C-alpha positions in Angstrom: -141.4 -23.0 159.4 -140.8 -20.0 156.7 -141.7 -16.2 158.2 -143.6 -15.6 155.3 -146.1 -19.3 156.4 -145.9 -18.2 160.1 -147.7 -14.5 159.2 -150.3 -16.3 156.9 -151.1 -18.9 159.1 -151.1 -16.3 161.8 -153.7 -14.2 159.3 -155.4 -17.4 158.7 -156.1 -18.3 162.4 -157.5 -14.6 163.1 -159.8 -14.7 160.2 -161.1 -17.9 160.8 -161.7 -17.1 164.4 -163.7 -14.0 163.0 -165.3 -16.2 160.4 -167.2 -18.1 163.0 -167.3 -15.5 165.8 -169.9 -13.7 163.0 -171.4 -17.4 162.4 -172.3 -17.3 166.1 -170.2 -20.4 167.0 -167.9 -20.5 169.9 -163.8 -19.8 169.1 -160.8 -20.9 170.9 -157.2 -19.7 170.8 -154.8 -21.8 168.9 -151.1 -21.7 168.1 -150.2 -21.8 164.5 -147.1 -24.8 164.9 -149.8 -27.5 165.9 -151.5 -30.4 164.0 -154.4 -29.3 166.1 -155.5 -26.5 168.4 -156.8 -27.8 172.1 -160.2 -26.5 173.0 -159.2 -27.4 176.9 -156.2 -27.7 178.8 -153.9 -30.1 177.2 -154.7 -32.5 179.3 -151.9 -36.2 179.8 -154.2 -38.7 180.8 -154.3 -41.3 178.2 -157.1 -42.5 176.6 -159.6 -44.9 178.7 -159.0 -49.0 178.6 -161.7 -50.7 176.6 -160.7 -53.2 178.8 -161.9 -51.6 182.3 -164.5 -53.6 184.0 -165.8 -50.6 185.2 -166.2 -48.7 182.0 -169.3 -49.1 180.3 -169.0 -50.8 176.1 -172.4 -49.9 175.0 -171.0 -50.4 171.5 -169.5 -54.0 172.6 -170.6 -56.6 170.2 -172.3 -54.0 167.6 -170.5 -52.9 164.2 -171.2 -50.1 162.3 -169.8 -48.8 159.1 -168.7 -45.0 159.1 -168.6 -42.8 155.6 -167.3 -39.7 154.7 -167.2 -37.0 152.2 -164.8 -37.0 148.8 -163.5 -33.6 150.4 -160.3 -33.9 152.6 -161.5 -30.7 154.8 -164.2 -33.2 156.0 -161.3 -36.1 156.8 -159.9 -35.0 160.6 -163.6 -34.9 161.9 -165.0 -38.0 160.9 -161.8 -39.9 162.5 -162.4 -38.5 165.5 -165.9 -39.6 165.4 -164.5 -43.0 164.3 -162.3 -42.8 166.9 -164.8 -42.4 170.0 -167.1 -44.5 168.5 -164.2 -47.4 168.9 -163.9 -46.0 172.6 -167.8 -46.8 172.9 -166.9 -50.5 172.2 -167.6 -50.7 168.5 -166.3 -52.3 165.9 -166.3 -49.4 163.6 -165.1 -49.5 159.7 -162.7 -46.9 159.0 -163.7 -43.6 157.1 -161.5 -44.1 153.8 -163.5 -47.5 153.4 -166.8 -45.8 152.0 -165.9 -42.6 150.9 -168.5 -40.9 148.9 -169.9 -37.7 147.3 -173.4 -36.7 148.5 -175.0 -38.2 145.3 -174.0 -41.5 146.6 -173.6 -41.2 150.3 -177.4 -40.5 150.9 -178.9 -42.9 149.0 -175.9 -45.4 150.5 -176.7 -44.4 153.7 -181.0 -45.1 153.1 -179.6 -48.4 152.0 -178.5 -49.0 155.1 -174.8 -50.2 153.8 -173.4 -46.8 155.6 -174.8 -46.2 159.4 -173.4 -43.0 159.3 -171.8 -40.0 158.4 -169.9 -36.0 159.8 -170.5 -34.6 156.3 -173.8 -33.2 155.9 -173.8 -29.7 154.8 -177.4 -28.4 155.0 -179.7 -27.2 153.9 -178.3 -27.4 150.2 -178.0 -31.7 150.9 -181.6 -31.9 151.8 -182.0 -31.7 148.0 -180.3 -35.7 148.0 -183.6 -36.8 150.8 -185.7 -36.4 147.5 -184.6 -39.2 145.6 -187.3 -42.3 145.3 -186.2 -45.7 146.5 -187.5 -48.7 144.3 -189.8 -49.6 147.2 -191.5 -46.6 146.6 -190.3 -44.6 149.9 -187.8 -41.7 149.6 -184.0 -41.7 150.6 -185.3 -39.1 153.2 -187.8 -41.6 155.1 -185.0 -43.8 156.1 -182.3 -40.7 157.4 -182.2 -39.0 160.1 -180.4 -35.6 160.6 -178.8 -35.1 163.9 -179.3 -31.1 164.3 -177.1 -28.8 166.1 -174.7 -31.6 166.1 -171.3 -31.0 164.7 -171.0 -27.4 163.4 -174.1 -25.8 162.9 -173.1 -22.4 160.7 -169.8 -24.1 160.7 -170.2 -23.9 156.6 -169.2 -20.3 155.3 -168.7 -20.0 151.8 -169.0 -17.9 148.9 -166.7 -16.9 145.7 -162.6 -15.2 146.2 -161.8 -12.9 143.7 -158.3 -11.5 143.1 -157.5 -8.6 145.4 -155.0 -7.1 143.3 -157.5 -7.0 140.4 -160.4 -6.1 142.5 -159.3 -3.0 143.4 -157.8 -2.1 140.0 -160.7 -2.6 138.9 -163.1 -1.5 141.6 -164.8 -4.6 141.4 -167.7 -5.3 144.3 -169.8 -7.6 143.2 -169.9 -10.8 141.0 -173.1 -8.8 139.4 -171.0 -5.9 138.3 -168.7 -8.6 136.5 -171.4 -9.9 134.6 -172.7 -6.7 133.5 -169.0 -4.8 132.6 -167.6 -6.9 129.0 -164.3 -5.9 130.2 -164.1 -7.4 133.5 -166.2 -10.7 132.6 -164.0 -11.0 129.2 -161.0 -11.0 131.2 -162.4 -14.1 132.9 -162.5 -15.7 129.4 -159.6 -18.0 128.8 -160.8 -20.0 126.0 -162.5 -17.6 124.3 -166.3 -18.7 124.0 -167.4 -15.2 125.2 -168.0 -16.5 128.8 -165.8 -15.5 131.9 -165.3 -18.5 134.0 -165.1 -19.1 137.6 -163.6 -22.3 139.2 -166.5 -23.5 141.2 -167.3 -27.2 142.8 -166.6 -30.7 141.5 -170.0 -32.5 140.1 -171.9 -34.2 142.9 -170.7 -32.0 145.5 -174.3 -30.4 145.3 -172.5 -26.5 145.4 -172.1 -27.3 142.0 -176.0 -27.4 141.1 -176.5 -24.2 143.7 -174.2 -22.2 141.1 -175.9 -23.2 138.1 -179.1 -22.5 139.8 -178.0 -19.0 140.7 -176.5 -18.4 137.3 -179.6 -18.7 135.7 -181.7 -17.4 138.5 -179.3 -13.6 139.3 -179.0 -13.6 135.2 -175.5 -13.9 134.7 -175.7 -14.9 131.5 -172.0 -14.1 131.1 -170.2 -16.2 133.3 -169.9 -19.9 133.6 -168.8 -22.3 136.2 -165.5 -25.0 135.5 -166.0 -27.9 136.8 -162.8 -30.1 137.5 -161.0 -31.7 140.6 -161.3 -28.8 143.3 -157.1 -29.7 144.1 -155.9 -28.5 141.0 -158.9 -26.0 140.2 -157.8 -24.4 143.2 -153.8 -24.2 142.2 -154.4 -22.9 139.3 -156.5 -20.1 141.1 -153.8 -19.8 143.3 -151.7 -18.8 140.9 -153.2 -16.4 139.4 -154.5 -14.6 142.0 -150.4 -14.4 144.4 -149.8 -13.2 140.3 -152.8 -10.3 140.6 -154.7 -11.9 137.2 -158.2 -12.0 137.5 -159.8 -15.3 138.8 -162.8 -15.5 141.0 -163.2 -19.8 142.8 -165.7 -21.1 145.5 -164.5 -22.0 148.4 -165.9 -22.6 152.3 -165.0 -22.8 156.0 -163.4 -24.7 157.8 -160.7 -25.5 155.0 -157.2 -25.2 154.5 -157.3 -23.5 151.4 -157.6 -20.4 153.2 -154.4 -20.4 154.7 -152.8 -20.2 151.3 -155.6 -17.3 149.5 -155.7 -15.9 152.6 -158.7 -13.0 152.4 -157.9 -9.0 153.1 -154.3 -9.8 152.0 -153.9 -12.5 148.4 -157.7 -12.3 147.8 -161.0 -11.0 148.8 -164.6 -12.6 149.8 -166.6 -11.8 146.5 -170.1 -9.7 147.2 -173.1 -10.4 145.1 -176.0 -8.2 145.1 -179.1 -9.1 147.1 -181.6 -9.6 144.3 -179.3 -12.3 143.4 -179.1 -14.3 146.4 -180.8 -17.7 145.1 -184.8 -17.7 146.5 -186.4 -21.4 146.1 -187.9 -21.5 142.4 -185.5 -23.9 141.5 -184.5 -22.2 138.5 -183.2 -25.7 137.1 -186.2 -28.0 137.8 -184.0 -30.6 139.9 -185.2 -33.1 142.1 -185.1 -31.5 145.1 -183.7 -28.1 144.0 -185.7 -26.0 146.2 -183.7 -26.9 148.9 -180.5 -25.1 146.9 -182.5 -22.0 148.7 -180.1 -19.6 149.9 -182.8 -17.7 151.5 -184.2 -18.8 155.1 -185.9 -18.3 158.4 -185.9 -14.3 157.4 -182.2 -15.1 156.3 -180.8 -13.6 153.0 -177.8 -15.5 152.6 -174.6 -14.1 154.6 -173.1 -10.3 155.0 -171.3 -10.6 158.6 -167.7 -10.0 157.2 -166.1 -6.6 157.4 -164.2 -4.4 154.3 -161.2 -6.6 155.1 -161.6 -9.5 153.9 -165.4 -8.8 152.3 -166.0 -6.3 149.1 -169.0 -4.4 150.0 -171.5 -4.5 147.3 -174.2 -1.9 147.2 -176.2 -3.8 149.9 -173.0 -4.4 151.9 -171.4 -7.7 152.3 -173.3 -10.4 150.5 -171.8 -13.2 149.7 -174.9 -15.0 147.9 -174.9 -18.3 150.3 -176.3 -19.8 153.8 -173.5 -20.2 156.7 -174.5 -24.6 155.9 -175.0 -26.3 159.0 -172.2 -29.1 159.0 -174.3 -32.2 161.0 -174.2 -35.3 161.1 -176.5 -37.9 159.4 -177.6 -41.7 160.2 -180.1 -44.4 158.7 -182.5 -44.3 161.0 -183.2 -48.0 162.0 -179.9 -48.3 162.7 -179.2 -44.6 165.2 -182.4 -46.0 167.3 -180.7 -49.5 167.8 -178.1 -47.4 169.1 -179.1 -45.0 172.0 -175.5 -44.5 173.3 -174.2 -43.8 169.2 -177.4 -40.9 168.8 -176.4 -39.4 172.0 -172.7 -38.9 171.6 -173.6 -37.5 168.1 -176.2 -35.0 170.1 -172.6 -34.1 172.0 -170.2 -33.9 168.8 -169.0 -30.6 168.4 -165.3 -30.0 168.3 -164.7 -26.2 168.0 -164.5 -24.9 164.6 -161.0 -23.0 164.6 -159.6 -26.6 165.8 -161.1 -28.2 162.7 -160.0 -25.6 160.2 -156.1 -26.0 161.8 -156.3 -29.7 161.8 -157.1 -29.7 157.9 -153.6 -26.6 157.8 -151.7 -29.8 159.3 -153.3 -32.2 157.0 -152.3 -30.2 153.8 -149.3 -29.8 155.0 -148.6 -33.7 155.3 -149.0 -36.6 152.9 -152.4 -36.6 153.3 -152.3 -40.1 153.8 -155.2 -41.7 155.9 -152.3 -42.3 158.5 -151.9 -38.5 158.6 -155.2 -38.8 159.1 -155.4 -41.2 162.1 -152.5 -39.2 163.7 -154.0 -35.6 163.6 -157.1 -36.9 165.2 -155.5 -38.7 167.6 -153.4 -35.8 169.0 -156.5 -33.9 169.0 -158.4 -36.1 171.5 -155.1 -36.3 173.6 -155.4 -32.9 173.9 -159.3 -32.6 174.3 -158.8 -35.5 176.6 -161.4 -34.1 179.2 -163.8 -32.8 176.7 -164.5 -35.8 175.0 -164.9 -37.7 178.0 -167.8 -35.8 179.1 -169.2 -36.5 175.7 -168.5 -40.1 176.1 -169.6 -40.4 180.2 -173.2 -39.0 177.9 -173.3 -41.8 175.9 -172.5 -44.3 178.0 -175.0 -43.0 180.6 -177.9 -43.4 177.8 -177.6 -47.0 177.2 
């Protein structure tokens, strides 16, 4: 591993630990050259033998279909959950058999064609609960949100900007760029009179949130570019490394930050408090009130320091809440599977572990076999932790 890669990885680990600490989540110390970081002292104990007569198998004779989101940063957590369900005896589908964008995932879950997934981003994804089914019920009538599961407050999100450009031009906020023709024209690559930023693929929900924010904030000189995320990120990174003007949406935990480390190549870009989206639903979308980034007394997220986040007139204000990344399940299926529900309530791999596992996946071929290997290694290194989760699940039957 090159010195530059190690340096960036060390910076990434420190940055992610700081971010997660700011979100109120526990963190662990991790090495940078392992596929996943251990939350507990590595335990050499092998996985329990499913044929052990003394081991309760509440899932024996039961099947389950597990879906996953169509973004790679959620693959490993889905695979870990899959493997633990197998240890409970379930005949469970491989996560890559049912990969969906959120618009289809919640509909499919309500129909019972998949039973659960570990890729909900709330509150934004609550917008998909509003859809009406043919029987007159809503999609959300058939779903259960396992609140507090997985990564509560772990989905930090916002816009990255080329650090060199921001430093040179004195940029601190998106509002400033919109109001300054010289700045937004520097982003107008197609000459249509609007500055472009790299956003989200269609149907990820964050695309609709950003379109709503553009209207709400009055950013009439800005527009969102939508395409495959990896392709957009490659373009953005090339521009950022060259010091050229560029802005892009991203999130945590994700390996993308290991390549565009805020504070070195990029910075988090603030918005003014008045531009943080409320529940007015300016696009008139079904469920669009759930796009609001003002909730329970919280106004977006502003917990990052000036070393990684540009400080606007209101300090650091990302304009996005730190999302709760949680498990959602078909309600009828969950009621019939108390062991699974108990496992879901316990399931919370340390956030920094999942971030580093994502880096390991990005450094691999990205095949399902790589996902499985990284998940298996994490489980092996955290045997004591997962056994506690499994013991709680077995006791729930």
